ROMAR-709316 format. One record per residue (C-alpha): x negated, y, z. Coordinates in steps of 0.2 Angstrom, whole numbers. Layout:
X | Y | Z
...
This chain:
-454 | -11 | 152
-456 | 6 | 144
-464 | 20 | 154
-454 | 36 | 155
-460 | 50 | 144
-470 | 64 | 152
-462 | 82 | 151
-470 | 92 | 136
-477 | 105 | 149
-487 | 91 | 157
-493 | 84 | 141
-501 | 100 | 135
-509 | 100 | 118
-512 | 83 | 110
-528 | 77 | 115
-533 | 92 | 125
-541 | 89 | 142
-531 | 96 | 157
-536 | 114 | 162
-550 | 116 | 175
-544 | 130 | 187
-562 | 132 | 194
-569 | 134 | 177
-556 | 146 | 172
-559 | 157 | 188
-578 | 157 | 184
-575 | 162 | 166
-563 | 176 | 171
-576 | 182 | 184
-589 | 182 | 171
-578 | 192 | 159
-575 | 205 | 173
-593 | 207 | 176
-598 | 209 | 158
-584 | 223 | 157
-594 | 234 | 169
-607 | 245 | 159
-620 | 243 | 173
-620 | 224 | 174
-618 | 222 | 155
-636 | 227 | 153
-642 | 212 | 162
-641 | 196 | 151
-631 | 183 | 161
-636 | 165 | 158
-626 | 152 | 168
-632 | 135 | 172
-617 | 124 | 176
-626 | 107 | 176
-621 | 97 | 191
-638 | 88 | 192
-648 | 105 | 192
-661 | 105 | 206
-657 | 124 | 209
-638 | 122 | 211
-633 | 126 | 229
-627 | 112 | 240
-616 | 123 | 251
-614 | 139 | 241
-609 | 147 | 225
-625 | 152 | 215
-643 | 154 | 215
-653 | 166 | 203
-670 | 162 | 197
-683 | 175 | 192
-680 | 171 | 173
-662 | 177 | 174
-653 | 161 | 175
-639 | 160 | 188
-636 | 142 | 193
-618 | 140 | 199
-608 | 126 | 207
-595 | 126 | 194
-584 | 114 | 204
-582 | 126 | 219
-565 | 134 | 221
-566 | 153 | 221
-555 | 167 | 213
-560 | 177 | 198
-564 | 192 | 210
-575 | 181 | 221
-585 | 175 | 206
-587 | 192 | 200
-594 | 197 | 217
-606 | 182 | 217
-613 | 185 | 200
-615 | 204 | 203
-625 | 199 | 219
-636 | 188 | 209
-639 | 200 | 195
-643 | 214 | 208
-658 | 204 | 214
-665 | 206 | 197
-660 | 224 | 194
-668 | 229 | 211
-684 | 221 | 207
-683 | 206 | 219
-688 | 194 | 206
-704 | 200 | 199
-709 | 191 | 183
-726 | 182 | 184
-734 | 167 | 176
-740 | 152 | 186
-735 | 145 | 203
-724 | 157 | 214
-724 | 161 | 233
-706 | 161 | 239
-701 | 175 | 251
-699 | 171 | 269
-683 | 170 | 278
-683 | 188 | 284
-688 | 195 | 267
-674 | 185 | 259
-661 | 192 | 272
-667 | 210 | 269
-665 | 208 | 250
-647 | 201 | 252
-643 | 215 | 265
-648 | 229 | 252
-638 | 221 | 238
-623 | 219 | 249
-625 | 237 | 255
-625 | 243 | 236
-610 | 233 | 232
-600 | 241 | 246
-602 | 257 | 237
-601 | 250 | 219
-586 | 238 | 221
-586 | 223 | 210
-574 | 210 | 215
-572 | 203 | 232
-584 | 194 | 243
-581 | 176 | 247
-590 | 177 | 264
-588 | 189 | 279
-598 | 205 | 278
-604 | 216 | 292
-593 | 231 | 297
-609 | 242 | 295
-625 | 241 | 286
-642 | 246 | 292
-653 | 259 | 283
-670 | 257 | 276
-677 | 247 | 261
-681 | 229 | 260
-699 | 230 | 268
-692 | 241 | 283
-678 | 229 | 286
-689 | 214 | 286
-702 | 221 | 298
-688 | 227 | 310
-680 | 210 | 310
-696 | 201 | 313
-698 | 212 | 328
-680 | 212 | 334
-673 | 196 | 328
-664 | 191 | 312
-645 | 195 | 311
-632 | 186 | 301
-633 | 191 | 283
-622 | 185 | 269
-629 | 177 | 253
-622 | 167 | 239
-630 | 150 | 243
-624 | 147 | 260
-639 | 143 | 272
-650 | 141 | 257
-660 | 155 | 248
-650 | 162 | 234
-666 | 169 | 225
-679 | 157 | 218
-695 | 163 | 210
-701 | 152 | 195
-715 | 154 | 182
-710 | 166 | 168
-703 | 160 | 152
-708 | 169 | 135
-691 | 176 | 132
-689 | 184 | 150
-691 | 202 | 152
-706 | 208 | 162
-696 | 221 | 171
-677 | 219 | 175
-676 | 236 | 184
-678 | 247 | 168
-663 | 240 | 159
-652 | 241 | 175
-658 | 259 | 179
-653 | 265 | 162
-637 | 256 | 162
-633 | 263 | 179
-636 | 280 | 172
-624 | 277 | 158
-611 | 271 | 170
-612 | 287 | 181
-611 | 298 | 165
-595 | 287 | 160
-588 | 290 | 177
-590 | 309 | 175
-581 | 308 | 158
-567 | 299 | 167
-567 | 313 | 180
-567 | 326 | 166
-552 | 318 | 157
-562 | 314 | 141
-560 | 295 | 145
-546 | 285 | 152
-557 | 272 | 160
-575 | 265 | 160
-571 | 253 | 147
-570 | 267 | 134
-552 | 269 | 130
-549 | 287 | 124
-536 | 299 | 130
-524 | 307 | 118
-529 | 323 | 109
-535 | 336 | 121
-527 | 353 | 121
-543 | 362 | 115
-544 | 350 | 101
-526 | 354 | 96
-530 | 373 | 98
-545 | 371 | 86
-535 | 361 | 73
-522 | 375 | 74
-534 | 388 | 68
-540 | 377 | 54
-522 | 373 | 48
-512 | 389 | 52
-523 | 404 | 55
-534 | 408 | 40
-544 | 423 | 48
-553 | 411 | 59
-550 | 394 | 50
-566 | 394 | 41
-576 | 397 | 57
-566 | 384 | 66
-570 | 371 | 53
-588 | 373 | 56
-588 | 375 | 75
-591 | 360 | 86
-582 | 359 | 103
-593 | 351 | 117
-582 | 347 | 132
-594 | 340 | 145
-592 | 341 | 164
-610 | 338 | 168
-616 | 350 | 155
-604 | 364 | 161
-609 | 361 | 179
-628 | 361 | 175
-627 | 378 | 165
-614 | 386 | 176
-600 | 387 | 163
-583 | 391 | 172
-572 | 390 | 157
-581 | 392 | 140
-597 | 398 | 132
-603 | 399 | 114
-620 | 398 | 105
-619 | 405 | 87
-636 | 397 | 83
-630 | 379 | 87
-612 | 382 | 81
-605 | 375 | 97
-593 | 381 | 110
-596 | 373 | 127
-580 | 370 | 137
-577 | 364 | 155
-564 | 351 | 153
-559 | 352 | 172
-551 | 368 | 169
-532 | 367 | 165
-525 | 378 | 152
-510 | 378 | 141
-512 | 376 | 122
-509 | 394 | 120
-522 | 399 | 132
-535 | 387 | 124
-531 | 396 | 107
-535 | 413 | 115
-551 | 406 | 123
-557 | 398 | 107
-553 | 413 | 96
-563 | 424 | 109
-578 | 413 | 108
-577 | 411 | 89
-577 | 430 | 87
-592 | 432 | 98
-601 | 420 | 86
-594 | 427 | 70
-598 | 445 | 74
-615 | 440 | 80
-614 | 449 | 97
-629 | 439 | 103
-640 | 447 | 90
-632 | 464 | 90
-636 | 468 | 108
-654 | 473 | 104
-663 | 479 | 120
-647 | 481 | 129
-643 | 471 | 145
-636 | 454 | 139
-623 | 453 | 152
-616 | 471 | 151
-616 | 470 | 132
-606 | 454 | 134
-594 | 462 | 145
-592 | 476 | 133
-589 | 464 | 119
-576 | 455 | 130
-566 | 471 | 132
-565 | 474 | 113
-561 | 456 | 108
-548 | 453 | 121
-539 | 469 | 116
-539 | 463 | 98
-533 | 446 | 102
-518 | 453 | 112
-514 | 465 | 98
-514 | 451 | 85
-504 | 440 | 97
-516 | 425 | 96
-511 | 413 | 111
-510 | 419 | 128
-524 | 428 | 138
-528 | 417 | 154
-528 | 426 | 170
-543 | 435 | 175
-550 | 440 | 158
-556 | 457 | 155
-544 | 470 | 147
-542 | 489 | 148
-530 | 498 | 137
-540 | 514 | 139
-554 | 506 | 129
-543 | 503 | 113
-551 | 508 | 97
-569 | 508 | 104
-583 | 497 | 97
-594 | 486 | 109
-608 | 498 | 108
-597 | 512 | 113
-589 | 502 | 127
-607 | 498 | 133
-612 | 516 | 134
-597 | 519 | 145
-598 | 504 | 157
-617 | 505 | 159
-615 | 520 | 171
-606 | 509 | 184
-616 | 493 | 185
-611 | 489 | 203
-593 | 487 | 198
-596 | 478 | 181
-607 | 465 | 190
-592 | 459 | 200
-582 | 456 | 184
-582 | 439 | 175
-583 | 432 | 158
-577 | 415 | 152
-593 | 408 | 158
-591 | 415 | 176
-595 | 430 | 187
-611 | 438 | 182
-614 | 426 | 168
-613 | 430 | 149
-603 | 418 | 139
-614 | 422 | 123
-628 | 410 | 126
-645 | 416 | 120
-652 | 398 | 117
-642 | 383 | 111
-640 | 369 | 124
-648 | 355 | 113
-655 | 356 | 96
-648 | 369 | 83
-637 | 363 | 70
-643 | 362 | 52
-635 | 377 | 44
-643 | 384 | 28
-640 | 402 | 34
-631 | 406 | 50
-628 | 424 | 45
-621 | 419 | 28
-610 | 405 | 36
-601 | 417 | 48
-600 | 431 | 36
-593 | 421 | 22
-581 | 412 | 34
-574 | 429 | 41
-574 | 437 | 24
-564 | 423 | 16
-552 | 422 | 31
-549 | 441 | 30
-544 | 440 | 12
-532 | 426 | 15
-525 | 434 | 31
-521 | 450 | 22
-511 | 441 | 9
-502 | 429 | 21
-502 | 436 | 39
-502 | 455 | 38
-511 | 468 | 47
-526 | 467 | 59
-533 | 479 | 72
-543 | 493 | 64
-559 | 490 | 74
-559 | 472 | 69
-557 | 476 | 50
-571 | 489 | 51
-583 | 476 | 59
-578 | 462 | 46
-581 | 475 | 32
-597 | 480 | 39
-602 | 461 | 39
-600 | 462 | 20
-614 | 474 | 19
-628 | 467 | 29
-641 | 478 | 36
-656 | 483 | 26
-671 | 470 | 29
-684 | 476 | 41
-697 | 476 | 27
-687 | 488 | 16
-684 | 500 | 31
-702 | 499 | 35
-706 | 504 | 17
-695 | 519 | 19
-703 | 524 | 35
-720 | 524 | 25
-713 | 534 | 11
-707 | 547 | 24
-722 | 549 | 36
-737 | 542 | 26
-741 | 553 | 12
-750 | 547 | -4
-766 | 557 | -9
-761 | 570 | -22
-774 | 574 | -36
-780 | 592 | -39
-784 | 599 | -56
-800 | 609 | -58
-809 | 616 | -74
-825 | 614 | -63
-823 | 595 | -67
-821 | 592 | -85
-808 | 580 | -91
-813 | 563 | -97
-804 | 567 | -113
-814 | 583 | -116
-825 | 574 | -128
-811 | 571 | -140
-807 | 590 | -142
-823 | 600 | -139
-815 | 616 | -143
-801 | 615 | -131
-805 | 616 | -112
-796 | 603 | -102
-795 | 602 | -83
-800 | 587 | -74
-791 | 578 | -59
-799 | 573 | -43
-795 | 569 | -25
-802 | 582 | -12
-810 | 573 | 3
-798 | 582 | 15
-783 | 576 | 5
-789 | 558 | 6
-793 | 559 | 24
-776 | 565 | 28
-767 | 550 | 20
-769 | 537 | 34
-760 | 530 | 49
-764 | 521 | 65
-759 | 504 | 71
-758 | 499 | 89
-758 | 480 | 89
-753 | 469 | 104
-765 | 454 | 103
-760 | 446 | 119
-757 | 427 | 119
-738 | 429 | 120
-738 | 436 | 102
-731 | 424 | 89
-745 | 421 | 76
-733 | 419 | 61
-724 | 435 | 65
-740 | 444 | 67
-746 | 438 | 51
-730 | 443 | 42
-731 | 460 | 50
-749 | 463 | 45
-746 | 457 | 28
-732 | 469 | 25
-742 | 484 | 32
-757 | 480 | 21
-747 | 479 | 5
-738 | 495 | 9
-754 | 504 | 13
-762 | 498 | -3
-747 | 503 | -13
-748 | 520 | -7
-767 | 522 | -10
-771 | 523 | 9
-790 | 521 | 9
-791 | 516 | 27
-781 | 512 | 42
-786 | 516 | 60
-783 | 500 | 70
-783 | 498 | 89
-781 | 480 | 97
-773 | 480 | 114
-771 | 466 | 127
-777 | 469 | 145
-788 | 483 | 138
-789 | 494 | 122
-802 | 489 | 108
-805 | 502 | 95
-808 | 493 | 78
-811 | 510 | 69
-805 | 513 | 51
-802 | 497 | 41
-797 | 495 | 22
-779 | 489 | 21
-784 | 472 | 14
-795 | 469 | 29
-782 | 472 | 43
-775 | 455 | 44
-791 | 446 | 42
-800 | 454 | 57
-786 | 451 | 70
-790 | 440 | 84
-777 | 435 | 97
-786 | 437 | 114
-773 | 431 | 126
-780 | 440 | 141
-765 | 441 | 153
-753 | 456 | 151
-752 | 469 | 138
-756 | 487 | 141
-753 | 498 | 125
-754 | 516 | 132
-773 | 517 | 132
-772 | 512 | 114
-760 | 526 | 110
-770 | 539 | 120
-786 | 534 | 111
-778 | 538 | 94
-770 | 554 | 100
-786 | 560 | 107
-798 | 554 | 93
-806 | 569 | 84
-807 | 559 | 68
-789 | 554 | 67
-778 | 567 | 59
-765 | 576 | 70
-751 | 573 | 58
-754 | 554 | 55
-740 | 543 | 62
-743 | 527 | 73
-735 | 510 | 71
-735 | 499 | 87
-733 | 480 | 85
-728 | 471 | 100
-717 | 457 | 107
-709 | 469 | 120
-719 | 462 | 135
-729 | 478 | 137
-730 | 494 | 148
-719 | 509 | 147
-725 | 520 | 133
-726 | 539 | 129
-730 | 543 | 111
-731 | 562 | 107
-732 | 560 | 88
-722 | 552 | 75
-721 | 533 | 78
-712 | 517 | 75
-711 | 500 | 83
-712 | 483 | 75
-705 | 469 | 87
-699 | 451 | 84
-680 | 448 | 82
-671 | 447 | 99
-685 | 455 | 108
-682 | 471 | 119
-693 | 485 | 124
-694 | 489 | 143
-690 | 507 | 139
-679 | 518 | 128
-689 | 520 | 112
-689 | 537 | 103
-695 | 531 | 87
-687 | 518 | 75
-688 | 500 | 79
-690 | 487 | 65
-686 | 469 | 70
-695 | 455 | 62
-684 | 441 | 56
């Protein structure tokens, strides 16, 4: 008699074994665990052997100190329950409960095992992973494993859920060669990455912790619009990097945006919601800050007040050009139209109390032009050349295709085409003006060296009177404190020595200053740099050095003084011609009367 044929659905694939629901649930739970960035750092090795000595008799899993989880693969549980069981087992490793060691191991006692399981369950309550297959307490006790174990030895052991039923779910075994010595390091690093990923999700830069990316963000669309549709700033936009990071913005107090020209980066707060048009305005604002070098142009001015002045100017230009829409709360005053940032600064500096309550894109009382990059600077060949070339090329294209621009912006762009005279050239001009060269005098009392060639014709000789030679000198007051940069100091002294030698200056009066003044006397130009010693004795006091030169009887009354300092000095009063040589970006604590040459 023929047997009735089984339905096709019941037969499955030819020769295939029937599906095992328990094994499928275990596999799904393992996949869910590996999908979490924190637990993925701990290598999960499963032992499913039914004859394994460590397989729990009345539970789900036991983990050993070598990182192997011994499971009862025949036990029925859902995928969520298996994910919780495996997470509980791996947390014992991540929390350092299974220290690696060679040789026989001493197993923890009942109270210590319960305390470790309690700490793991307490963590899983705040870091959900699946569903517990056992009842959990409504509230968890505080304290670490040692405190809990000591408390329970004194007060009695409560009911604590593990993954092996009544048996220990952690077993210490001799360490294998392929086992990490410290499970906690990898888990701590992975947990940090998970928290960063969660911040990315909160900031909208990631859709979920698995790494799926969101559609193109509005600030990215705004930057791409400049590259494709707005030639004036297209070249700058092509070289700018947008950094939209919630944690970074919070750490540095950036409310909406900030820029650092040296790094070529605009830092954005992705939690702020603006339209595409508003993001265009914001990005154009920051790119103009960088391209017009407002961070370097401020000199010794107050950084925040100069930033506010530049904001007034830039926002007026952007409104006049019709770039995007200005977000609410930005600085704009029609009465300041046509003024430069320096002119606006001179106006607003008189009312600092009111200005301090205003806000830039970085926030109230914070400049959105950052003085230092957040992270390493980008590898530009020449920052000045990059921004100048980008604006110049964009300006030429804009004039042909897009029409007129605000007059003030056109003036600044054209000024960028003629960079300022280098500091060493300006210093040379200062020497030409205030340090005279010795002038020879003709006298028949000194016969000429060519007299012998024409004995019958008297010839006057040339010579330098001593008083003329003594008049051709200058003084150098040199800051030799420890804060001075040795490389910049060497460049400055090298330039001074070469100019002095070129002008036939026989000797230079040098005074070294740190916490006190040290008179080095008159030095030949070629010895100036060779005798400098950076003393590094606390603060810098330059006024005694200036007074020493001004009162010295052997220092000519008309000789000028050159002061070399990093700006960290006292307030100076100089009664004769003088100039300052300071590093680029350094400011003086007073308003200088003489010219200031900035070393670059």
